[in-house]
C-alpha positions in Angstrom: 0.0 0.1 0.0 1.4 3.4 -1.0 1.1 6.1 1.8 2.1 9.6 1.8 4.3 11.4 -0.8 1.2 13.0 -2.3 3.1 16.3 -3.0 5.9 14.6 -4.6 3.8 12.2 -6.6 1.6 15.1 -7.9 4.7 17.0 -8.9 6.0 14.1 -11.0 2.6 13.7 -12.5 2.2 17.4 -13.4 5.6 17.4 -15.2 4.7 14.3 -17.0 1.7 15.9 -18.5 3.7 18.8 -19.8 4.7 16.8 -22.9 8.3 17.9 -23.2 11.7 16.5 -22.1 12.1 16.2 -18.4 15.2 15.2 -16.3 14.2 14.7 -12.7 16.8 14.0 -10.1 15.4 12.1 -7.0 17.6 11.5 -4.0 17.6 10.8 -0.4 19.1 8.6 2.2 18.5 4.8 2.0 15.1 3.2 3.3 13.3 6.6 2.7 11.0 5.5 0.0 12.6 6.6 -3.3 11.9 3.5 -5.3 8.4 3.2 -3.8 7.6 6.7 -5.1 9.0 6.0 -8.5 7.2 2.6 -8.7 3.9 4.4 -8.0 4.5 7.0 -10.6 5.4 4.7 -13.4 2.9 1.9 -12.8 0.6 2.9 -15.7 3.3 4.2 -18.2 5.7 3.0 -20.7 9.0 2.6 -18.8 12.5 1.4 -18.9 13.6 1.0 -15.2 17.2 -0.1 -14.4 18.9 -0.3 -11.0 22.6 0.3 -11.0 24.7 -2.6 -9.6 27.9 -2.5 -7.4 29.6 -4.4 -10.2 31.9 -3.6 -13.1 30.9 -1.4 -16.2 30.4 -4.5 -18.4 28.0 -6.2 -16.1 26.0 -3.0 -15.7 25.9 -2.6 -19.5 24.7 -6.2 -19.9 21.9 -5.7 -17.4 20.9 -2.3 -18.8 20.8 -3.8 -22.2 18.3 -6.4 -21.1 16.0 -3.6 -19.8 16.1 -1.4 -22.9 16.3 -4.2 -25.5 13.5 -6.4 -24.8 14.0 -10.1 -25.9 11.1 -9.8 -28.4 12.9 -6.9 -30.2 16.5 -7.5 -29.6 17.7 -11.2 -29.6 18.7 -12.5 -26.2 22.5 -13.0 -25.9 23.3 -10.3 -28.6 26.2 -8.3 -27.5 25.7 -4.5 -27.2 28.8 -2.6 -28.2 28.6 0.2 -25.5 26.5 2.5 -23.5 26.0 4.8 -26.4 24.1 2.1 -28.2 21.7 1.7 -25.4 21.2 5.4 -24.9 20.6 5.8 -28.6 17.9 3.1 -28.5 16.1 5.0 -25.7 16.2 8.0 -28.0 14.7 6.0 -30.9 11.8 4.7 -28.6 11.2 8.2 -27.3 10.8 9.6 -30.8 8.0 7.1 -31.4 6.2 7.3 -28.0 6.3 8.8 -24.5 8.7 6.9 -22.5 9.9 7.0 -18.8 13.6 6.1 -18.4 14.6 5.4 -14.8 18.1 4.8 -13.6 17.8 3.8 -9.9 20.9 3.8 -7.8 22.6 6.0 -10.3 25.7 6.3 -8.2 26.5 2.7 -8.6 26.3 2.9 -12.4 28.4 6.1 -12.5 31.1 4.7 -10.3 31.3 1.6 -12.4 31.3 3.7 -15.6 32.4 7.3 -14.8 31.7 8.3 -18.4 27.9 7.8 -18.1 27.2 11.3 -17.0 29.1 12.8 -19.9 27.2 10.5 -22.4 23.9 11.5 -20.9 24.8 15.2 -21.1 25.5 14.8 -24.9 22.3 12.8 -25.4 20.3 15.4 -23.5 21.8 18.4 -25.4 21.6 17.0 -28.9 18.8 14.3 -28.9 16.6 13.9 -25.8 15.7 17.6 -25.7 13.6 17.1 -28.8 11.6 14.2 -27.4 9.0 13.7 -24.7 11.4 11.4 -22.8 10.9 11.5 -19.0 14.3 10.7 -17.5 14.7 10.0 -13.8 18.1 9.6 -12.1 17.7 8.3 -8.5 20.3 7.7 -5.9 20.8 7.0 -2.2 24.4 8.4 -1.9 23.6 11.9 -0.8 27.2 13.2 -1.3 27.4 11.7 -4.8 24.1 13.0 -6.0 24.7 16.5 -4.6 28.4 16.9 -5.8 28.4 14.6 -9.0 24.9 15.2 -10.3 23.5 18.5 -9.0 26.7 20.5 -8.6 28.3 22.9 -10.9 31.2 20.6 -11.8 28.9 17.8 -12.8 28.5 17.2 -16.7 24.7 17.0 -15.9 24.7 20.5 -14.3 21.9 22.6 -15.8 20.3 19.6 -17.6 17.8 18.7 -14.8 14.3 20.2 -15.1 13.5 19.4 -11.6 14.7 17.6 -8.4 13.2 16.0 -5.4 15.1 15.4 -2.2 13.0 12.9 -0.3 13.1 13.1 3.4 11.6 10.8 6.1 8.0 11.3 7.0 7.0 13.8 9.5 4.8 12.7 12.4 1.5 13.7 10.6 2.4 11.7 7.6 3.8 8.7 9.6 0.6 8.2 11.6 -1.1 7.3 8.3 0.7 4.0 8.5 -1.4 3.0 11.6 -5.1 2.7 12.7 -5.0 0.7 15.8 -2.4 2.3 17.9 -3.3 5.2 20.1 -2.0 8.8 19.4 0.7 8.5 22.1 1.8 5.0 20.9 2.1 6.3 17.4 4.2 9.3 18.5 6.5 6.8 20.2 6.8 4.7 17.1 7.6 7.8 15.1 10.2 8.8 17.6 12.1 5.5 17.5 11.9 5.0 13.7 12.5 8.6 12.8 9.6 8.4 10.2 11.6 6.4 7.8 9.2 4.4 5.7 10.9 1.1 5.7 11.3 1.1 9.4 7.6 2.1 9.9 6.6 -0.9 7.7 8.4 -3.2 10.2 5.8 -2.4 12.9 2.9 -4.9 13.3 -0.4 -3.4 14.5 -1.4 -6.8 15.7 1.2 -6.6 18.4 1.3 -4.1 21.4 3.9 -1.2 21.4 5.9 -3.2 24.0 5.9 -6.3 21.8 6.9 -4.5 18.7 9.9 -2.8 20.5 11.0 -6.2 21.9 10.5 -8.0 18.6 11.8 -5.4 16.0 14.5 -3.4 18.1 15.7 -5.6 20.9 15.8 -9.0 19.4 19.4 -9.7 17.9 17.8 -11.6 15.0 15.6 -8.8 13.9 16.1 -6.5 10.8 16.3 -3.3 12.8 18.7 -4.6 15.5 21.7 -4.2 13.3 20.4 -1.6 10.9 22.4 1.5 12.1 25.6 -0.6 11.9 24.8 -1.9 8.4 23.8 1.5 7.3 27.2 3.0 8.3 29.1 0.2 6.6 27.2 1.0 3.4 27.8 4.7 3.5 31.2 5.3 5.0 34.7 4.0 4.7 35.6 4.1 8.4 32.5 3.0 10.3 34.4 2.5 13.5 35.2 6.2 13.8 31.8 7.3 12.8 30.4 4.9 15.3 32.5 6.5 18.1 31.3 10.0 17.1 27.7 9.0 17.1 28.1 7.2 20.5 29.8 10.2 22.1 26.9 12.5 20.9 24.3 10.1 22.0 25.8 10.1 25.5 25.5 13.8 25.9 28.4 15.4 24.3 27.0 18.2 22.1 29.8 20.7 21.6 32.6 20.1 19.2 35.2 20.5 21.9 33.4 17.9 24.0 33.3 15.4 21.1 36.9 16.1 20.0 38.1 15.4 23.6 36.7 11.8 23.3 37.5 10.9 19.7 40.9 10.9 18.3 41.7 12.9 15.1 40.1 15.8 13.1 36.2 15.7 13.3 35.4 18.2 10.6 35.0 15.9 7.6 33.3 13.0 9.6 30.6 15.4 11.1 30.1 16.9 7.6 29.5 13.5 6.1 27.2 12.4 9.1 25.2 15.6 8.4 24.9 15.0 4.8 23.6 11.5 5.6 20.9 13.0 7.8 22.2 11.1 10.8 23.2 14.2 12.9 22.4 17.8 12.7 24.4 20.9 13.4 22.3 23.3 15.4 22.6 27.0 16.6 20.1 29.1 18.5 17.2 30.0 16.1 17.4 33.7 16.8 20.6 35.7 16.5 22.7 32.3 16.1 26.2 32.3 17.2 28.9 29.9 16.0 30.3 29.7 19.6 26.9 28.1 20.6 26.9 25.3 18.0 25.6 22.0 19.1 25.6 18.6 17.5 22.6 16.4 17.9 21.6 13.0 16.4 19.0 13.7 13.8 17.7 10.2 12.9 15.3 8.8 15.2 16.3 5.1 15.0 20.0 6.1 15.5 19.0 8.2 18.5 17.1 5.2 20.0 19.7 2.6 19.1 22.8 4.4 20.4 20.9 5.5 23.6 19.3 2.2 24.6 20.7 -0.7 22.5 24.4 -0.1 22.0 25.3 -0.3 25.6 22.9 -3.3 26.2 24.1 -5.5 23.2 25.8 -8.1 25.5 22.5 -8.3 27.5 20.4 -8.6 24.5 22.6 -11.2 22.9 22.3 -13.3 26.1 18.5 -13.1 25.7 17.8 -10.6 28.4 15.2 -8.7 26.3 12.7 -8.2 29.1 15.2 -6.8 31.5 16.6 -4.3 28.9 13.0 -3.3 28.0 12.3 -2.4 31.6 15.3 -0.1 31.5 14.0 1.5 28.3 10.4 1.9 29.5 11.6 3.8 32.5 13.4 6.4 30.3 11.1 6.5 27.3 9.3 9.7 28.5 12.5 11.5 28.7 13.7 10.2 25.3 10.4 11.4 23.8 11.0 15.0 25.0 13.0 15.9 21.9 10.7 14.0 19.7 7.7 16.0 21.1 9.5 19.2 20.4 9.9 18.2 16.8 6.2 17.2 16.5 5.3 20.6 17.8 7.6 22.3 15.4 5.9 20.3 12.6 2.5 21.3 14.0 3.5 25.0 14.0 4.5 24.8 10.3 1.1 23.2 9.4 -0.7 26.0 11.3 1.3 28.7 9.5 0.4 27.2 6.1 -3.3 26.9 7.1 -3.2 30.6 8.2 -4.1 29.8 11.8 -1.4 31.6 13.6 -1.3 35.3 14.9 1.9 36.0 12.8 3.6 34.6 9.8 7.0 33.5 11.1 10.2 33.5 9.2 11.7 30.4 11.1 11.2 28.3 14.1 13.5 26.3 16.3 15.2 25.9 19.7 16.8 28.9 21.3 19.4 28.7 24.2 21.7 31.3 25.7 22.7 33.3 28.6 20.2 34.9 31.1 22.1 37.9 32.5 19.3 38.6 35.0 19.8 35.2 36.8 23.4 34.7 35.7 22.6 31.3 34.1 22.1 29.6 30.9 18.5 29.1 29.8 16.6 27.8 26.9 13.2 28.0 25.1 11.9 24.8 23.4 10.7 26.6 20.3 10.9 30.2 19.2 9.1 31.4 16.0 9.8 34.9 15.0 8.7 37.4 12.4 11.4 39.9 11.8 12.0 42.0 14.9 8.4 42.7 15.6 6.7 39.6 16.8 7.5 36.1 18.1 5.7 33.0 19.5 7.4 31.4 22.5 6.6 27.6 23.0 7.1 25.1 25.8 6.6 21.5 24.9 6.1 18.9 27.8 5.8 15.1 27.1 5.0 14.0 30.7 2.1 12.1 32.4 1.5 15.2 34.7 -0.6 18.0 33.5 1.3 21.2 32.8 0.9 23.7 35.7 0.9 27.3 36.2 4.7 27.3 37.0 5.5 26.3 33.4 3.5 29.2 32.1 5.1 31.6 34.4 8.6 30.3 33.5 7.8 30.8 29.7 6.5 34.3 30.3 9.7 35.2 32.3 12.1 33.8 29.7 10.5 35.8 27.0 11.7 38.9 28.9 15.1 38.2 27.4 13.8 39.3 24.1 12.7 42.8 22.8 9.9 41.7 20.4 6.9 44.3 20.8 4.4 41.5 20.1 4.7 38.3 22.1 2.6 35.2 22.0 2.8 32.0 24.1 2.0 28.4 23.1 2.1 25.6 25.7 2.0 22.1 24.3 1.3 19.1 26.6 0.8 15.4 26.1 -1.4 15.2 29.2 -3.3 18.4 29.3 -3.2 21.3 31.8 -4.1 22.1 35.4 -7.1 24.2 36.2 -4.9 27.1 37.4 -3.0 27.1 34.2 -6.3 27.2 32.3 -7.6 30.1 34.3 -4.4 32.2 34.0 -4.3 31.5 30.2 -7.8 32.6 29.9 -7.0 36.0 31.4 -4.2 36.6 28.9 -5.2 37.1 25.2 -1.8 36.0 23.9 -1.6 32.7 25.5 -2.8 29.4 23.9 -2.8 26.0 25.6 -2.7 23.0 23.2 -3.1 19.3 24.2 -1.6 16.6 22.2 -5.0 15.2 21.3 -6.0 18.6 19.9 -2.9 18.6 17.6 -3.9 15.4 15.8 -7.6 16.0 15.3 
C-alpha cells in the first residue's frame, strides 16, 4: 500500500503531463522510499527501469541492455557494443512514443562507468531535448548526488528540469501507517523510527507497542537490530570512527570540543558526512545564532534510540535478556520522547502557519538557548518562532504524564523577557493536558494558547 508522498507524486505527474523532455533528479538517504515513489509514478506508463549494480561497467551494461532491448525486439544474448548504443535506443523509442527512463541507484552505475554522466549530457543536449522522454536519475548516496549530479562541476549540471530530495515522513504523515495504535503510541513509534518508511513498515499493529519494541528493536535476529551498523558500513569508509562519534553525541556530548576530547583525530570531515547522511544535525540558536553556541545532535530517530538504549545493552540482549533491557528503556522513554515531542510541535506550527491559523507569519522556528544575565545562568526555550524584529511565539513542549501547571506558564513568560519583540505570543503544548490554574491564567491573557496533544492530531 502506497502511503504519503502526495506532494512529490503530484509534482511528477504534473511534469509528465507537460509533454516535453524532463530530467528529474530524485535523491535521499536509504530506506526513505525513493523506489516506492518511482514505482507508484510509473505503474501505468511505458517505462525502462534499471537499477545500478555494485559491479563492473560491463555487467552493468549487460543488465541495462536487457532492460532497454526487450527479448522480443533484440535477440537474447546479442552483444551490445557500448552504453552509447543503449542510450541511442532509448532516443529511438522516445521519438515514437512517450517513455519514462529510470536509472535507480545511479551512483553505482556512475562509479562503475564514470563516463555515463558525460554521455547523458551529450544525449540530452543533442537528442533527448527534442523528445517527450521523462528521464529520472535516482540515488541514495547523498554526497554523490549533490556533488556529482546536481553540482556545478557535474556534466549534468543545468540539464535537470526538477529535483526531489526525499526526506523521512513527519509525524503527521507517519501516523497514516497505523489505525489501531493510540496517538501516544504512534508518537513513540515515530520517535524510534524517525519516520523512515521502511522502518515504519516493520511495525505490526497486531502486536502491542511493547511487543513491537522487543521483537523489532531488541531481538538480535531482527532486521532493525543491526540496521544502524549496516547503514554506516554501506555509506562510509571508516565505520568505527563514525560509530564512536555518534556514540559520544548520544551520551550527551554536544559541543565540538566535547566530542573532540573523546574521539581521536580531526572531526570536521566526519561530522560533515554524518550531516549529509541525515544522521546528525548541526544546530545553533534559532534567533541571532552564534557559532560559539553550535551543538551537534542525532537527527535520525532510529539512531538516537539505538545508540541511547541498545548499543550499551548489546551483550545483555545477545544473552537473551530482552525483558530486562526493555524495563530499563520503558523507564526512560518519556525522557527520550521530550526532543521528539518538540519536533512534532515544530511540525504542527508549520502546518498551522500554512493553514493561516497563527497570529503571525513567522520566518523560522526552532530551539533557542543562551545566557540569562538577570539570573546569571544558561537558559533555553523549546521553540521560538519569530517574524522579523516585531513579533514572536514562545513555545514550551511537555511530554509527561503530569498536567502542565501554572509554574511552566510563568517560566515561559519570564524567559520571554530576554527578548525585545513588541508583540509576544505564548503556546504551551502538553501530552497530558493542563491544570485548572493554568487554564484560568491562560484565559486571562489574550496572547496565551494551551494545546493538548489530542488537539494537535484532530
